[in-house]
C-alpha angles and dihedrals in degrees: 000000000000091000093055091044091052092044094052093045111101094226138013113310131230123223091241091055091053091045092050093048094050095034094235135127114275090234089061090053092047092053092052092045090054090053092048090048091053087055090054094246100119147010114241133171117181113255090012136085125294124220137174123256119226088264090046093049091051092050093046090050089055090049090053091045091050092051093048095048092048091048091051092050091050091055088059086064095056102270117138115243091257092049091046092052092049094047094046088055090055096060109013093106090065095056118092126224089245090061094044091051089049092049090048093052093045090054091049096254098293116216097207133043130186090265098045145285117350116222118209130229116222089227090058098044098041100043111114114240090234090067090089095116092057092047091049090051091049091049090052090049091051090050092050091051091050091051091049090053090056095051 
């Protein structure tokens, strides 16, 4: 959530702005920002502005893309744009990049979702359609990893 918020903010973002937006304590935000910084996703100095690194911007762009594709798919099942956006936010963290890329391809690489413009990943747009077997294998691997995490 914080990554998308920072990404969609026009300038660098302050901890208090994030805390206010998500209605959480600033110390909660700071703890998460420190973790994201240690992963190389953002630059953060306490009591100063926070911004995304190149790696962080690429990841945040994917998060926004995933949300917008899921929202668009849900409108095809009768949800209003507002409902689709809210529902996508509820489960989007459980959907893999492989599935998002498949949805994007199946919809013909849409340019606009209900929440805004959809960016496209070169891996999604340039993958040959006959690569289905590899995608199926990757999906099975993802499922196996998820099951192992539950055990």
